[in-house]
C-alpha positions in Angstrom: 41.4 57.7 7.2 41.0 54.0 7.8 43.7 51.5 6.8 42.7 49.7 3.6 43.7 46.4 5.2 41.2 46.8 7.9 38.5 47.9 5.4 39.3 44.8 3.4 39.1 42.6 6.4 35.7 44.1 7.4 34.4 43.7 3.9 35.6 40.1 3.8 34.0 39.4 7.1 30.7 40.8 6.0 30.9 38.8 2.8 31.6 35.7 4.7 28.6 36.4 6.9 26.4 36.9 3.9 27.6 33.7 2.3 27.2 31.8 5.6 23.6 33.1 5.8 22.9 32.1 2.2 24.4 28.7 2.9 22.2 28.2 5.9 19.1 29.3 3.9 20.0 26.8 1.2 20.5 24.1 3.7 17.2 24.9 5.3 15.5 24.8 1.8 17.1 21.5 1.0 16.0 20.1 4.4 12.4 21.2 3.7 12.6 19.7 0.3 13.8 16.4 1.7 11.0 16.4 4.3 8.5 17.0 1.6 9.9 14.1 -0.5 9.8 11.8 2.5 6.3 12.8 3.2 5.3 12.2 -0.4 7.0 8.8 -0.3 5.2 7.8 2.9 1.9 8.9 1.3 2.6 6.7 -1.8 3.5 3.7 0.4 0.4 4.2 2.4 -1.7 4.4 -0.7 0.0 1.3 -2.1 -0.6 -0.6 1.2 -4.3 0.5 1.1 -4.6 -0.8 -2.5 -3.0 -4.1 -1.5 -5.3 -4.5 1.4 -8.3 -3.8 -0.8 -7.1 -6.4 -3.4 -6.6 -8.9 -0.6 -10.1 -8.2 0.8 -11.7 -8.6 -2.7 -9.7 -11.9 -3.3 -10.9 -13.2 0.1 -14.5 -12.3 -0.8 -14.1 -14.2 -4.1 -12.8 -17.2 -2.3 -15.7 -17.2 0.1 -18.1 -16.8 -2.8 -16.5 -19.6 -4.7 -16.7 -21.9 -1.7 -20.4 -21.1 -1.2 -21.1 -21.7 -4.9 -19.2 -25.0 -4.9 -21.1 -26.1 -1.8 -24.4 -25.2 -3.5 -23.4 -27.2 -6.6 -22.4 -30.2 -4.5 -25.7 -30.1 -2.6 -27.7 -30.0 -5.9 -25.7 -32.9 -7.2 -26.2 -34.8 -4.0 -30.0 -34.2 -4.2 -30.0 -35.5 -7.8 -27.9 -38.6 -6.9 -29.8 -39.5 -3.7 -33.1 -40.3 -5.4 -31.4 -42.4 -8.1 -29.4 -44.4 -5.5 -32.5 -44.8 -3.3 -34.5 -46.1 -6.3 -31.8 -48.6 -7.1 -31.8 -49.9 -3.5 -35.6 -50.2 -3.6 -35.4 -52.2 -6.8 -32.8 -54.5 -5.4 -34.5 -55.0 -2.0 -38.0 -54.9 -3.4 -37.4 -58.0 -5.6 -36.5 -60.3 -2.7 
């Protein structure tokens, strides 16, 4: 018959091994969970960056459009003013 002390030690060793395996499994699961969270965070940052780039691009297009429209308005105003100024000069120089 075996000594109860030895049996107890063996049982404790097996229990420790099981706990060690469980602990390793839990650590592995936690590590996988952390990696997934990091991946999700990176994905969110990437999406946010893409949205920011899209907003910047649209804002830049608006600025270009505003500049073009302002240039068109100034050209129209210049065309209106040129004949008036030209007529004034003709009247001034035409009387001499």
